C-alpha positions in Angstrom: -34.6 -37.9 -34.4 -32.2 -35.3 -35.6 -32.4 -33.7 -39.0 -29.7 -34.3 -41.5 -28.9 -34.0 -45.2 -27.9 -37.2 -47.1 -27.1 -37.5 -50.8 -26.4 -41.0 -52.0 -24.8 -42.5 -55.1 -27.3 -43.7 -57.9 -29.2 -46.7 -56.9 -29.0 -46.2 -53.1 -31.8 -44.8 -50.9 -30.9 -41.8 -49.0 -33.4 -42.5 -46.2 -31.9 -45.9 -45.3 -28.3 -46.0 -46.6 -25.7 -46.1 -43.8 -22.5 -47.2 -45.6 -20.4 -44.1 -46.2 -19.0 -45.6 -49.4 -22.4 -45.3 -50.9 -22.9 -41.6 -50.0 -21.9 -38.5 -51.9 -22.6 -36.2 -48.9 -23.8 -36.6 -45.4 -24.2 -33.9 -42.8 -23.2 -36.6 -40.2 -19.5 -36.0 -41.4 -17.5 -32.9 -40.9 -16.7 -30.9 -44.2 -14.3 -28.2 -45.2 -15.9 -24.8 -45.2 -14.6 -22.7 -48.1 -13.3 -19.2 -47.2 -11.3 -17.8 -50.0 -9.1 -18.8 -53.0 -6.9 -17.0 -55.4 -3.5 -16.9 -57.1 -0.1 -15.8 -56.1 3.2 -15.2 -58.0 6.7 -15.0 -56.8 9.9 -14.1 -58.5 13.3 -15.4 -57.3 16.5 -14.0 -58.7 19.2 -16.4 -59.9 21.7 -17.6 -57.2 21.2 -19.0 -53.8 18.0 -17.0 -52.9 14.9 -17.2 -50.8 11.7 -15.1 -51.1 8.3 -15.0 -49.7 4.7 -13.8 -50.7 1.6 -13.8 -48.5 -2.2 -13.3 -48.5 -4.2 -11.9 -45.6 -7.1 -13.9 -44.3 -7.6 -12.1 -40.9 -9.7 -15.0 -39.5 -8.0 -14.7 -36.1 -6.9 -18.4 -36.0 -4.8 -20.7 -38.0 -7.1 -22.0 -40.9 -6.7 -25.2 -42.9 -5.4 -24.4 -46.4 -3.9 -25.9 -49.6 -1.4 -24.5 -52.0 -0.6 -25.6 -55.4 2.5 -24.7 -57.6 2.2 -24.4 -61.3 4.9 -26.7 -62.9 5.6 -24.5 -65.9 9.3 -24.9 -65.9 11.0 -28.1 -66.7 8.3 -30.5 -65.7 5.5 -29.5 -68.2 3.2 -26.4 -68.5 -0.4 -26.8 -67.1 0.6 -29.3 -64.4 0.2 -28.5 -60.7 1.9 -30.0 -57.6 0.8 -29.6 -54.0 3.0 -27.6 -51.7 5.4 -28.5 -50.0 7.3 -29.2 -53.2 11.0 -30.1 -53.8 12.9 -30.1 -57.0 16.5 -31.5 -56.9 18.3 -32.1 -60.2 21.8 -31.6 -61.5 21.7 -27.8 -61.8 18.7 -26.7 -59.6 17.6 -27.3 -56.1 14.3 -25.6 -55.2 12.1 -26.0 -52.2 8.5 -24.3 -51.7 6.8 -24.4 -48.4 3.5 -22.8 -47.2 2.5 -21.9 -43.6 -0.3 -20.0 -42.0 -0.8 -17.8 -38.9 -3.7 -16.0 -37.4 -3.8 -13.3 -40.1 -1.8 -14.5 -43.2 -1.1 -17.5 -45.5 2.7 -17.5 -46.5 4.3 -19.2 -49.3 8.2 -19.4 -49.3 10.5 -20.5 -52.1 14.2 -21.1 -52.0 16.4 -21.9 -55.0 20.0 -22.7 -55.8 19.5 -22.0 -59.5 22.6 -20.1 -60.8 21.4 -19.8 -64.3 18.3 -17.7 -64.5 15.5 -16.0 -62.5 12.5 -18.2 -61.6 8.9 -17.0 -61.8 6.6 -19.2 -59.8 2.7 -19.1 -59.9 0.5 -20.5 -57.1 -3.2 -21.3 -56.5 -4.4 -21.4 -52.9 -7.6 -22.2 -51.0 -8.2 -21.1 -47.4 -11.0 -22.9 -45.5 -12.9 -21.6 -42.4 -11.9 -24.8 -40.5 -9.4 -24.2 -37.7 -6.4 -26.5 -37.6 -6.6 -26.3 -33.8 -2.9 -25.3 -33.6 
């Protein structure tokens, strides 16, 4: 019998429960392994512009990651959206993407806003799990 860790929802027995819907955690299933997290900022000048920012991870492979964009412009402060993100309205077309290589996580934003500069704030999480790409 192999050893494992099982945490069940209230009312279920961790020694006998096999239904994954009744488990909070089981070491039988793969999980994301946290590596680092933080914030990034990016300023884009008005006009048809593109800019990029990055953060080093130096893991030597392409890790799994997530990036969130703070929606503090026209959609409401304090809200966040997962990247990739597209905004397309009458006056502004903006696209934000994220990518990763063996050493860095990159966040790229492109806009056609001709009225004002745009300041973007991001939160990211990088995990030790390889994407296998």
